[in-house]
C-alpha positions as CSV (number, residue, x, y, z in Angstrom):
1,M,-92.3,-26.5,20.2
2,G,-93.8,-29.3,18.1
3,V,-92.5,-30.9,14.9
4,V,-94.6,-28.6,12.7
5,G,-93.3,-25.6,14.5
6,R,-89.7,-26.7,14.1
7,F,-90.2,-27.5,10.5
8,I,-91.6,-24.0,9.9
9,Q,-88.7,-22.5,11.8
10,C,-86.2,-24.4,9.8
11,A,-87.9,-23.4,6.6
12,L,-87.8,-19.7,7.6
13,Y,-84.1,-19.8,8.6
14,S,-82.9,-21.9,5.6
15,G,-84.9,-19.8,3.1
16,T,-83.7,-16.5,4.5
17,F,-80.1,-17.8,4.6
18,A,-80.3,-19.2,1.1
19,S,-81.7,-15.9,-0.4
20,S,-79.0,-14.0,1.4
21,V,-76.2,-16.1,0.0
22,Y,-77.8,-16.1,-3.5
23,T,-78.2,-12.3,-3.4
24,L,-74.6,-11.7,-2.2
25,H,-73.3,-14.1,-4.9
26,W,-75.2,-12.3,-7.5
27,L,-74.0,-8.9,-6.3
28,Q,-70.3,-9.9,-6.3
29,N,-70.3,-11.9,-9.6
30,D,-73.2,-10.7,-11.8
31,F,-73.9,-7.1,-10.8
32,V,-70.6,-5.5,-11.7
33,T,-70.8,-1.7,-11.2
34,P,-68.3,1.1,-10.5
35,I,-69.1,0.8,-6.8
36,S,-68.5,-2.9,-6.8
37,Q,-65.0,-2.2,-8.1
38,S,-64.3,0.5,-5.6
39,Y,-62.9,0.2,-2.1
40,G,-65.4,-1.7,0.1
41,S,-67.4,-2.9,-2.9
42,H,-71.1,-3.4,-2.2
43,F,-70.3,-3.6,1.5
44,Q,-70.3,0.2,1.6
45,F,-74.1,-0.1,1.8
46,V,-75.7,-0.7,5.1
47,T,-78.2,-2.9,3.2
48,I,-75.5,-5.3,2.3
49,L,-73.9,-5.3,5.8
50,G,-77.4,-5.9,7.2
51,L,-78.1,-8.7,4.8
52,T,-74.8,-10.4,5.6
53,F,-75.4,-10.1,9.3
54,T,-79.0,-11.4,9.1
55,G,-77.9,-14.3,6.9
56,I,-75.3,-15.3,9.5
57,A,-77.9,-15.0,12.3
58,Q,-80.3,-17.2,10.5
59,L,-77.6,-19.8,9.9
60,F,-76.9,-19.9,13.7
61,G,-80.7,-20.3,14.2
62,L,-80.8,-23.2,11.8
63,F,-77.9,-24.9,13.5
64,G,-79.7,-24.3,16.8
65,V,-82.9,-25.9,15.7
66,L,-81.3,-28.9,14.0
67,S,-78.7,-29.6,16.7
68,G,-80.5,-28.5,19.8
69,I,-77.3,-26.8,21.0
70,R,-78.2,-23.9,23.2
71,S,-75.1,-21.9,22.3
72,F,-76.3,-21.6,18.7
73,R,-79.7,-20.4,19.8
74,N,-78.2,-17.9,22.3
75,I,-75.9,-16.4,19.6
76,K,-78.9,-16.1,17.2
77,A,-80.9,-14.4,20.0
78,Y,-78.2,-11.8,20.6
79,M,-77.8,-11.2,16.9
80,D,-81.5,-10.6,16.5
81,L,-81.3,-7.7,18.8
82,I,-79.4,-5.9,16.1
83,A,-80.7,-7.7,12.9
84,A,-84.4,-7.2,13.4
85,P,-84.6,-3.5,14.1
86,L,-81.9,-2.8,11.6
87,E,-83.7,-4.7,8.8
88,V,-86.9,-2.7,9.5
89,L,-84.9,0.5,9.3
90,I,-83.4,-0.6,6.0
91,S,-86.7,-1.5,4.6
92,V,-88.7,1.5,5.8
93,G,-85.9,3.9,5.0
94,Y,-85.2,2.5,1.5
95,W,-88.8,2.3,0.2
96,G,-89.7,5.6,1.8
97,I,-86.8,7.5,0.3
98,V,-87.2,5.7,-3.1
99,A,-90.8,6.8,-3.2
100,Y,-89.6,10.4,-2.7
101,D,-86.4,10.4,-4.8
102,R,-84.4,7.3,-5.6
103,K,-81.4,9.4,-6.5
104,L,-80.9,10.3,-2.9
105,L,-79.9,6.7,-2.3
106,M,-78.5,5.5,-5.6
107,D,-76.3,7.3,-8.1
108,P,-77.1,5.6,-11.4
109,E,-73.6,6.2,-12.6
110,I,-72.0,4.1,-9.8
111,A,-74.9,2.0,-8.5
112,P,-77.6,1.1,-11.0
113,I,-81.1,0.0,-9.9
114,P,-81.1,-3.8,-9.2
115,P,-83.8,-6.0,-10.8
116,L,-87.1,-6.1,-8.9
117,M,-86.5,-9.6,-7.5
118,F,-83.1,-8.7,-6.0
119,D,-84.6,-5.3,-4.8
120,I,-87.1,-7.4,-2.8
121,F,-84.4,-9.8,-1.6
122,L,-82.3,-6.8,-0.4
123,H,-84.9,-4.4,1.0
124,A,-88.0,-6.4,2.0
125,L,-87.5,-10.1,2.6
126,P,-84.9,-9.8,5.4
127,A,-87.2,-7.5,7.4
128,V,-90.2,-9.7,6.9
129,S,-88.2,-12.8,7.9
130,E,-86.8,-11.1,11.0
131,I,-90.2,-9.7,12.1
132,I,-91.8,-13.2,11.8
133,D,-88.9,-14.8,13.7
134,V,-88.9,-12.3,16.5
135,L,-92.6,-12.3,17.0
136,V,-93.1,-16.1,16.8
137,F,-89.9,-18.0,17.5
138,A,-87.2,-15.9,19.2
139,P,-86.9,-15.7,23.0
140,R,-88.8,-12.9,24.5
141,W,-87.1,-9.5,24.7
142,T,-87.3,-8.5,28.3
143,K,-84.8,-5.6,28.6
144,S,-84.9,-2.2,26.9
145,Y,-82.3,-0.1,28.7
146,E,-79.3,-2.0,27.4
147,V,-80.0,-1.7,23.7
148,L,-79.6,2.0,23.0
149,P,-75.8,2.0,23.7
150,L,-75.5,-1.1,21.5
151,F,-77.4,0.7,18.6
152,F,-75.2,3.8,19.0
153,A,-72.1,1.5,18.9
154,V,-73.3,-0.1,15.6
155,A,-74.0,3.4,14.2
156,G,-70.6,4.6,15.2
157,G,-69.0,1.6,13.5
158,Y,-70.8,2.3,10.3
159,W,-70.0,6.0,10.5
160,S,-66.3,5.2,10.7
161,W,-66.5,2.6,7.9
162,V,-68.5,4.8,5.5
163,H,-66.1,7.8,6.0
164,L,-63.1,5.5,5.5
165,T,-64.6,4.4,2.1
166,F,-65.1,8.1,1.3
167,E,-61.5,8.8,1.9
168,K,-60.5,5.9,-0.3
169,N,-63.0,6.4,-3.1
170,G,-63.7,10.1,-3.1
171,F,-67.5,9.5,-2.9
172,F,-70.1,8.3,-0.5
173,P,-72.2,5.2,-1.4
174,Y,-75.4,7.2,-0.7
175,P,-75.7,10.5,-2.6
176,L,-77.7,11.8,0.4
177,F,-74.5,11.8,2.5
178,A,-72.8,14.1,0.0
179,I,-75.6,16.5,-0.1
180,V,-75.5,17.3,3.6
181,D,-72.5,18.4,5.7
182,T,-70.9,16.5,8.6
183,P,-73.4,17.8,11.2
184,G,-76.2,16.8,8.8
185,R,-74.8,13.3,8.4
186,A,-74.5,13.1,12.2
187,G,-78.1,14.1,12.4
188,I,-79.1,11.3,10.0
189,F,-77.2,8.7,11.9
190,T,-78.7,9.9,15.2
191,F,-82.2,9.8,13.9
192,A,-81.6,6.3,12.4
193,T,-80.3,5.1,15.7
194,L,-83.3,6.4,17.6
195,F,-85.6,5.0,15.0
196,V,-84.0,1.5,15.5
197,S,-84.6,1.9,19.2
198,V,-88.2,2.7,18.7
199,V,-88.6,-0.3,16.4
200,Y,-87.0,-2.5,19.1
201,G,-89.6,-1.3,21.6
202,L,-92.5,-1.9,19.1
203,L,-91.3,-5.4,18.3
204,K,-91.0,-6.1,22.1
205,R,-94.6,-5.0,22.6
206,L,-95.8,-7.0,19.7
207,Q,-94.1,-10.1,21.1
208,N,-96.3,-9.7,24.2
209,V,-99.4,-9.2,22.0
210,V,-98.7,-12.2,19.8
211,R,-97.7,-14.6,22.5
212,G,-100.1,-13.3,25.2
């Protein structure tokens, strides 16, 4: 990759990392809500967990480009397997459900609507950044059969975490989880996991189209 390519790559990684840090700082310090003061704070939301994970991945990517150390690039590549499909799920799921009924995702009494700029930083920018990175800069994704267990493991981890916060707080971060029963929530998690797997496959195909 030439100098211009590395410059663009650094700009992408540093910009995404900076926006992630700025958004997390704003959430913790300036967006005080009932949910931010409950157990788990904003990290009850998969959006915030994804934003944090993506920000760390981009930081490793920046270290890899600037230092040339392969280990940083390898860590970034493995993190992208989760970050890219997850951010697409977050973006598509959020804007799709918001278009139908925002109250399914956000109870205004415990989690008010964020300003538009931060809404974009949370629910659009990370997905766009990850898609560009995977299609243009990331190593090619060559395997498909190993990712589904990984995605189910991530879903299982979030399932355990969100139910732990429910036990502590007496409410779910997403009102949708309270509307359905346990089998219903299991169905939502299963669908989301399969959706992420489909996104992975689509991004893998698009890599081949973009790079030839």
